[in-house]
N, C-alpha and C positions, 0 to 999 in steps of 0.2 A: 504493500500499499504506499503510495507516494506521500510526501510531506504535505502537499496541497490538499490531500484528501483527509488528513487528520487534524488540520488546523483551520481556523477561519480564513476565508479569502481576504486579502488586503486590497482594497479598492481606492485608487486615487482619482478624484473627480476634479475637473477643471471648469471654472465658471467665471468668465470675465464680467458677466452680468448676472443678476439675481434670477436664477432659473434652477429647476430640477429638485425642489424640496421633496417631492414624493419619491423621486428616484433614490435620494439619499436615505430617506426613511425606510424604503423597501429593502435596501442593501443592509441596513442595520438590523431590521426585523428578521433577516435571514442569517444573522450571526456574523456578518462581515465586520472587519475593522475598516472604517471609512475616514479618509483624509480629504479635505476640500482645499484646493488652491484657488484663491480668488485674487482680486486686486484691491488696493487700498480704498478705492472709491466705493466699493460694495461691501467692505468689511462690516459696516454697521447695519446691513440689511437683516431681515428676520430669518436668518439661516436656522435650520433645526439643530441647534447646538447639542441637544440631548442625544442626537443620533450621530454626532461626529466625534471621532477620537482625536482629531487635530484639525485646526483651521488656520491656514497660513495665507497672509496677504502679501503679494509682491507689489512693487511700485507700478503705477498705472502705465508706465511706458516699457514695462518688462517685455523682452522678446523671448523667442524659443530657447536661446542658450541659457537664460536665467532659469526658465522652467526646468530644463534638463538638469541643470546644476542642482536645483532644489530637490528634484526627485532622486538624484544621485545621493544626496545627503540622507534622505529618508530611507533609501534602499540599504544604507550601511547597517541599519538596525532592524529593518523589516523587509521581508521578501515581497516585492510588489507583484500582484497577480493581474490586475486590470487597471488600464488607464482609460478614462471615459470623459469625453468633452460634452458638457451639458449645454453649451452655448456655441453658436455657429462660429464665432470668432476664434474658438479654441480647437476646431476640428483638425486643422493641419498641425498645430502644435502638439496635440495629443498623438497624432500619427508619427511625428518625428521622435517623440519620447518613446513610443513603442519600438520603433526601429532601432533606436539607440540601445535599448535594453533587450532587444530580440523578443518582445512580447507579441502575443497573438492579437489580431484585430486589424482594422483598416490601415492600409499603407498610406504613405504621403502622396503617392501617385494617384490612388483612388480618391483620397480626400480632396486633392486639387480639383477633381471633376465636380465636386460638390461646392467648391468655394469660388472658383474662377469662372466667370460667366462666358469667357471666350472658350476655355477648355470644355465646359459642359455643352455649350452650343455646338461646337465642332463634333463632339461625340454624339449628341442627339441627332444632328444632321446625318451623320454617318449611319445611324441606326434607322433612318427613314421615317423619323417622327416629324410631323409638321412643326415648324417654328418660323418666327419672322425672319426675313432676310437680315443679315448682320455683316459688319466689317469692323475690325479693330482700328482704333485711331492711331495707326502706326505709319503705313505707307500712304503718302498724300495722294499719289496717283490712284490708288485703290479707293481712297475716300472720295476723291473727285468723281471717279467712275460711278460709285455707289449713289451719290446724291443726284447725278445725272440720270441714272437708270431707275432708281426706286423713288416713287412719288412721295412727297411729304404728307403728313408730319413724320418726323423721326424722333427717336429717343436716344439721348446720350446718357449712359449709365456706367458707374464704376464697376470694374470687373470683380471686385472682391467685397463690396459692401452688401448690406441686406435691406430688404423691404424697399422703401422708396428713397432711401438716403442717397443724396448726391445726384439724383436723376433730374435731367433737364429735357425739355422738348424743343425741337427746332422746326420752324415752318418754312425756312428758305435756306439755301446754301450759306448765306452770310452768317446765319445763326451758328452753324456748325464750325465755321472757321474762327468766328469770334470766341466760341467756347474753347477751341483748341488753344488759341492764343492766351486766354485767361488761365487755363489749366497749366500751361507751360511756364507761366510766371509765378506759380506757387512755390513756396519755399521747400516743401517736402517733395522729393523726387517721386515718391509713390503716388502722388496726386497729379502727376503730369499726364498728358493726353494718352501716351501708350498704355496706360493702366485703365483706359476707358474703352467702351464698346459703343458703336453706333448701330442702331437697329430700326427696322420699320415699325411704326406705331400702328397697331391694329385695333380699331374701335370694337368694343364688344363687352360682354359680361365676363367677369373674372371668377374662376372657381379654384378651389384648392382641395387636394387629396392628401390625407395624412395617413401614414402607413406604419405597420410593424413588419419587419422582415426577419426571417429565420431560414438558415440554409439556402440563402439566395432566393427565397420564395416569399411573396407577400402573404402573411397569415391573417392580417386584419387591415381593413382600409375604411375610411369614412370620407364621403364627398360633401363639401359645403360650397355655397356660393356667397360671394361678397355682395353686400347691398350696393356699395360703390367700390371702385378699385382702390387699393392702398395708396397708389400714386395720387389719385384724385383727392383722397382724404388728406394726404400729407401736404399737398400744394394748395388746396382750397379750404381746408378745415372742415368742420362738421363731424357728425357721428360716424363711427366705424361700425359696420354691420356685417355679420356672417351668420348663415343658418344652413342646416341640413337641406339637401335637395331631395326631391321625390324619390323614395326608395323603389328600386326595381325598374325605374324608367330608363329610356334610351340614353339620356345624358349620363346617368350614373354608370350604366354598363360601358359606355364608350370611355368615360374617364378612368374607370378601373382597368380597362384593357390597355389604354395608353400608359397608365401609371406602371403597370406590370412590365411592359416593354421597356419603359424608361429606366426603371431601377435595375433591370437585368442588364441593359446596355452599359450603365454606369458602374456596374460591379458591386453593388451593395450586398454584403453577405449577411450581416446581422445588425439590427439596430432600428432606429426610427427615421422616417423621412417625411418632409413637407414639400409638396410639389404644387406649382401654380400653373394654370392653363387659362387661355382666353378663348371664348367662343365668338368667332368673328361675326359681326353684324352683317357683313357683306355676303359671306358664303355659308354661314352656319357651321363651319368646321372648327374643331378644337385645335389650338396652337399652343405649343409648350412655351412657357415664359421663364421659369427658373425652378431649381430644386435645391434642397438643403438636407444634410444628413443629421437631422435633429427633430425634436418635437416642435411643432408650430408655436409661435408666440401669440401675444394678444389674446390670451385665454382660450385659444383654439382647443387645447386639450380638455379644458373644463366643459366646453360646449359638446365635444364628442362624448365625454363621459356622461353628461346629462342625457344625451340621446341614446347611447348604447350601453352604458354601464361599464365600459372599458376605460380604465385609467392608463393612458399611454405611457406615462412615466414609470408606473409600477411594473407594467408588463415588459417594458424595455429593460428595466433592471433585472427582471427574472431571466430574460434572454441573455443578457450579458454575463450573468453569474452561472448559467447552466454549463455543465461539461459537454453535453450533447444537446444543442439547441433544438427546440421542438420543431417537428416537421408538419404537424397537423395545423389546420386553421384554427384561429382563436374566435370562438363564437360569441357574439355580443349577448349580454344578459337581456336586452330589450331592443326593439327596433322602433323607436319613437323619433320625435323631431325636437330640435333645440336650436336656439339662436342667441346671439349676443348683440347688444347695443352698448357702445363704449365711446366716451367723449372726454376730452380735456375739460376740466371744470374750473370756473373762476373761484369757487370756494375751496379752501384747503381740504376739508373733509365734508363733501356734499352729503346731504340728507336725502335718501331715496325712499324713506318710509311711506310716502304718499303713493308710491307705486306698489299697490298691495294686491294685485291680481294673484290668484292661487297658482298660476303657472310660473311665477318667479321662484327659481330654485337657488339662485346665487346672487349676492351683491358684491361687486368689486370693492375691495378695501385698499385703496391706493391713493396717496396724497395727490390732490388736484385732478382726480379722475372720478367720473361717474360711470357706472356700468352695471348692467343687469343681464343675467342669463335666464331664459325662459325655456320651459319644456312642455310639450303637449303630444298627444297621440295623433294630432292632426296638423299637417304642415300649414294649412290655411290659418289656423289660430296663432301659430308662431309668427307668421308673416304679418298678420293683423296687429299683434302686440308690438312688434318691432317698428312698424310704421307709425303707430300711435306714440310710442316712446321717443322716436326720433324727433317728432315735432315738439313734444314736451321738453325734451332735453335741450333743444335750441333755446327755449324760453327760460328754463330753470337753471341750467348749468354751463352751457357751452362757452368755451374759451378757444382762441385760435393763436397758434404760434407759427412763426415762419418755418418752412421745411428745413431739416437738417442738411448741411453740406457734407458732413462726415459724422461717423458714430462718436458720441460723446463718452 
């Protein structure tokens, strides 16, 4: 019997942002020794300290070398079994640590496909999945050809940021060249134009599929639709909305099929994934937008749990800890519908007690945020409540901030 079979597993979690509380708690409930490495800016967050054997904060500007050095120090006293990135910005760092210590798990080559929008787009195109036309902002002749050939509008987006951070729209060639000039004047080299991608903007409805993968197979997936695209919310303000789509309908079947093909092409063996797709208003087809090897943010996991009974964080932890990951599908406890309305709030701690419909199952508790999650057996009821609450939120809470140029 090996040493790892007779002692608790030692798990090191990386979290540059406040994520993965349920993952940590699940690891501890299964007898693991859990160390969390975060950064100074998030040290004061409500981490489940009762489930942590150690909590270490690195400087906010810490790079992979410092993470590797810290894990080396930890490894002098404790045999490390698992390295897990709970937040997207740590996916490549976690892979580099695994490779340094010859640990199992996602390699840095695979991790790059989930972090670099150029790499993922090239791989997705190779797999024959629909996606918007794109070109890196590297060779100016290629950029010039792109704007001549592909009609506007276009989207300029950083290759390695998340959500709508740093995204700009261009309506004419001059917008693209001005953006390139502005980026190339920035102090940080990683913010210069070669680290950006130019792609065709496709109007339509945006969907996301959140999955759990084991043995390179999707064992659970949930499909949701945004009320407005994350880019629209980031640039124009207003409430963020997401809800379950009609179960068993053609849209769900198509999204699940594309998602399976996507994750197979990108080589995800075990873990969680959050993929976004747009259904074009022009042709009704689904196009790939982006994917991440993590649980979706903005309370997506809570919405999925409300609808299905499946907690993505806890199930992901079980997959990571298993010697032989499960091959069978994970069946949801229920097949209901859920949705969220979330908004920045002018109040520090907004009071949502007047929103007292019995379908409300969760109230977001976050400074300067108002948010509600609702659940019903009927999709129409979820949509009705989200529509009502969006109007009321605009009057009761809504605040607007300019979109982020970079992750803070």
